[in-house]
C-alpha positions as CSV (number, residue, x, y, z in Angstrom):
1,M,-143.0,120.6,50.5
2,A,-142.8,123.8,52.6
3,A,-139.6,122.5,54.4
4,H,-138.1,121.7,51.1
5,S,-138.8,125.1,49.8
6,A,-137.2,126.7,52.9
7,V,-134.1,124.6,52.5
8,A,-133.9,125.5,48.8
9,I,-134.3,129.2,49.6
10,R,-131.6,129.0,52.3
11,Q,-129.2,127.2,50.0
12,H,-129.8,129.9,47.4
13,Q,-129.1,132.6,49.9
14,C,-125.8,131.0,51.0
15,R,-124.4,130.4,47.5
16,Q,-121.5,132.6,46.4
17,P,-122.5,135.1,43.8
18,N,-120.8,134.7,40.5
19,P,-118.2,137.4,39.8
20,S,-120.3,139.4,37.5
21,Q,-123.0,139.7,40.2
22,R,-120.8,140.7,43.1
23,P,-121.7,144.1,44.6
24,S,-119.4,147.0,44.0
25,L,-116.5,147.4,46.3
26,V,-117.6,150.9,47.1
27,R,-119.4,150.9,50.4
28,S,-122.0,153.3,51.6
29,Y,-120.9,155.1,54.7
30,R,-122.9,157.3,57.0
31,A,-121.6,160.6,58.3
32,H,-121.9,159.5,62.0
33,G,-119.9,156.4,61.3
34,L,-117.1,158.3,59.6
35,R,-117.0,160.8,62.4
36,K,-116.8,158.1,65.0
37,A,-114.0,156.3,63.1
38,A,-112.1,159.5,62.8
39,L,-112.5,160.3,66.6
40,R,-111.5,156.8,67.5
41,A,-108.4,157.0,65.3
42,L,-107.5,160.4,66.9
43,A,-108.1,159.0,70.4
44,H,-105.8,156.1,69.5
45,G,-103.2,158.7,68.5
46,C,-103.5,160.2,72.0
47,A,-105.5,163.3,71.0
48,T,-106.9,165.2,74.0
49,G,-110.6,165.7,74.7
50,A,-110.3,169.3,73.6
51,E,-108.6,168.3,70.4
52,L,-111.4,165.8,69.7
53,M,-114.0,168.5,70.4
54,A,-112.3,170.8,67.9
55,V,-112.3,168.3,65.2
56,S,-115.8,166.9,65.7
57,A,-117.6,170.1,66.8
58,H,-119.0,168.4,69.9
59,S,-120.1,171.0,72.4
60,S,-119.0,169.2,75.6
61,L,-116.2,167.1,76.8
62,Q,-118.7,164.5,78.0
63,Q,-119.7,163.8,74.4
64,V,-116.1,162.9,73.3
65,Q,-115.2,161.2,76.5
66,E,-117.0,158.1,75.3
67,Y,-114.5,157.7,72.5
68,I,-111.6,158.3,74.8
69,D,-113.0,155.7,77.3
70,E,-113.5,153.1,74.5
71,V,-109.9,153.5,73.5
72,D,-108.7,153.4,77.1
73,Q,-110.6,150.2,77.6
74,E,-109.0,148.6,74.5
75,R,-105.5,149.6,75.7
76,A,-106.2,148.2,79.2
77,A,-107.4,144.9,77.6
78,D,-104.4,144.7,75.4
79,A,-102.1,145.4,78.3
80,A,-103.8,142.7,80.4
81,T,-103.6,140.0,77.7
82,T,-100.0,140.9,77.0
83,K,-99.2,140.4,80.7
84,L,-101.0,137.1,80.7
85,A,-99.1,135.9,77.6
86,N,-95.8,137.0,79.1
87,S,-96.6,135.3,82.5
88,E,-97.3,132.0,80.7
89,R,-93.9,132.1,79.0
90,T,-92.0,132.2,82.3
């Protein structure tokens, strides 16, 4: 009986909610997450460390360097996969 109950509970959790019970499309965001998203977007736009510091009010370059490094890593990965895709075509 206990296993059956667990299966029934899991099936209930996996069902799609009916449209009238769907959660609102408005999401709850935290200030840190919004700031991080903004800094990453600026870093993708080639903003300098000093520019990121001015926007975010971080007190040291080391603090914003994390965002720059993340974006640099993404760019390097994109470049590597592009090279691989191009080499497979030739």
